[in-house]
N, C-alpha and C positions, 0 to 999 in steps of 0.2 A: 930782579925781574922774575927769575925762576921761583924765588922765595915767595913772591906775591901770588904767583899762580898756584903754588902748592897750598898756600893758605886758602885761597878762593875755592879750590877743589875740595879741601876738607869741610869747609863750611857748607858747600853744596851737598856733599854726601851726608852730613849730619842733618841737614834740612829734609832730605829725602826719607832718611830713617825715621825722623820724627813724624813726617806725614804718614808713613807706612804704619807706624805704631799707633797714630790717631785713627787711621782707617781700621785697623785690626780691633782696636778698642771699641770703635763705633759699631763694627760688625758684631762684636761680642755683646754689646749692649742691646742691639736690635734683636739678636738671637735670644738674649735673656728675656727681653719684653715679649717676644713671640712665644717663648716657652711659658712665660707667666700667664700670657693670654690664653694659651691652650689649657694650661693648668686650671685657670679660672673658669674657663668654658667647661672643662671636664667636671670641675667641682660643682658648677652651677647645674649642669645636667644631672649629676649625681644627687644634688639636693632636690631637684625637681622630681626625679623618680622617687626619691625617699619620701617627699611630701605627698606624692601621688599615692604611694602605698599606704601612708598614714591615713589619708582621706578616705581611700577605698576601705580600709579596715574600720575606720570610724563609721562609714556608712553601713557596713555589714553589721557592726556591733549595734548601732542604732536600730537597724531593721530587726535584729534578733531580739533586742531589748523590747521593742514595741510588741513583737509577736508574743514574747514571754509575758509582757504586761497585759495583753489581750486575754491570754489564757488565764492568767491570775485573776483578772478582773471578773470573768465568768465564774470562776471558782469561788471567788469572794462573794459574788452576788448570790449564788446558791447557798453558800454558807450562811449568809445574812438572812436569806428566806427561811432556811430550816431553823435557824436560831430563833427568829421572830415568831414562827409558828409554834415552837416548843414553849416559848415564853408566854405567848397568848393562852396556850392550853393550861399552863400553870395558874394563871390569873383567872381563868374561867372557874377553876375549882374554888377560888377564893372570892368569887363574885366581885372582882375588881374591874368594873367596866371601863374606867379610864385607861388603865393599863392594857386591857384587852384591845380596845380601839387603837391605842398607840402602836402596839406590836403587829396587829393585823394590817394596819396602814403601812407600816415599814415593809411587811411581806408583800403587799400589793405593789409597792413601788419597785421592789426588787424584781418581782415577776414581770412588770412592764419593761424594765431595763433589759431583761432577758428575752424580750419579745414573746412573753407568754401571757398575753392579755387574758386568755381563758382562765388561767390560774389566778390572775389578779382580780378578775371579776368575782371569783368565788370568795376571795378574802373580803372584798368590799361588801358582798351580800352577807357574809358571816358577821360583819360589824352591825348590819341591820338586825340580823337574826338574834345575836346576843344582847343587843340593845332592847329588843322587844321582850326577851326573857327577863332581863333586869327590870324593865318597866312593870311587867306582870307581877314579879316577886315583890317589889316595893309597894305596889298599890293593892296587893291581894286580889288581882284581877279575876282569877278563876273562881275564887270563892264568892266574890261580889256578883259575878255574872250568874253563878248558880242560884244564889239567894234571890236575885232579881227575877229569875225565870220561874221560881217556885213560890215566892211569897204572895199571899192572897189579900192581905190587909192593904188597901190602897194608901192609907195615910203612911203606914210604915214603908210601903214601897216608894212613896214619893220622897220620904225623908232619906232613904238609902240611895235613891237616884241622885238627889241633890248632893249628898255627901260624896258619892262616887265621882261625880263630875268635878267637885272641888279637888279631890285627891288626884284625879287624872290630869287636871289642869296644872297642878303644882309640880307634876313630874313629866309633863308633856315635852319639856326641853330635851329629855333623853331621846324621845322619838324624832324631834325636829332635827337634831344633830345626826341621827342615824339616817334620816331621809336624804340628806346630802350625799352620803356615801352610796346609798342605794341608787340615787339618780346617776352617779358616776358609773356604778355597776351596770345599770340599764344601758347607758351610752356605749360602754365597751361591749356589752353582750349583743348589741344591735349589729355588730360586725359578723356575728356568727349565726348559724341556723338556730331555730327555736329548739330549746332543749328544757330538761328539768330545771336547769339553773335559771332559765328565763321565767318559768312559772314560779320559782322560789322568790325571785326578785319582785315579781308582780304581786305575789301573795303578801310579802312584807310591806310593800308600799300601800296596798289596799287596807291592811290593818291599821297603818298609821293614819291614813286618810279617814278611816271609820272613827277612830278615837277623836280625831280633831272635829269631825262633824258632830259627834256625840256630846263633846264638851260644850259646844256652842249652840247646839240645836239648829244650826244653820250650815248648809253645805259649805265647805271650804271654797269650792268653785264659785258658789254664789257670792261669798264674801269678797272674792277677788274681782268681781265684775264692777 
């Protein structure tokens, strides 16, 4: 009987030790899970802060980049304007009207993008100005006008007039192309006070209109009705 009690007591003691061991292990596991959770939360906060810094840096970099781009853009526009003006001047000396128009047009666009419509207007007017000079050079305008003003023989004068009209008409496309730029110039100039530029634009348009009327013997305005 005593032997049975002894065995029972040992089994009970072993069972208690096992439960205690399980409880300790469970507590350790809970602590480990808790520590892991804290570690994960800490890492998550750290990652969040790290991402926040990266985003902030990215925003600042983007802002600085945009500002730099803006300054560069203005600089590039002025560079483009000056280059185009210099190129136009070069082609003026060569009587290359197509290239003159191309570069003056580029200069006008650059000036507009720089919000310098006053400068742009001058470039457009210059297209009209140099187009008229080229028209006069090709047609021998000055010499013809002088002859027509001084010739006395009516038959010879009539033939010269007819010939002049034909030559003017063959080259009138030079002036009609220039007229479009002058209309643009006039539109831009209307935003400013009347100036010498205004008079220059009007003078060029009046000349083109006169040549058109001279060729047809009928007012261009009358033809449009």
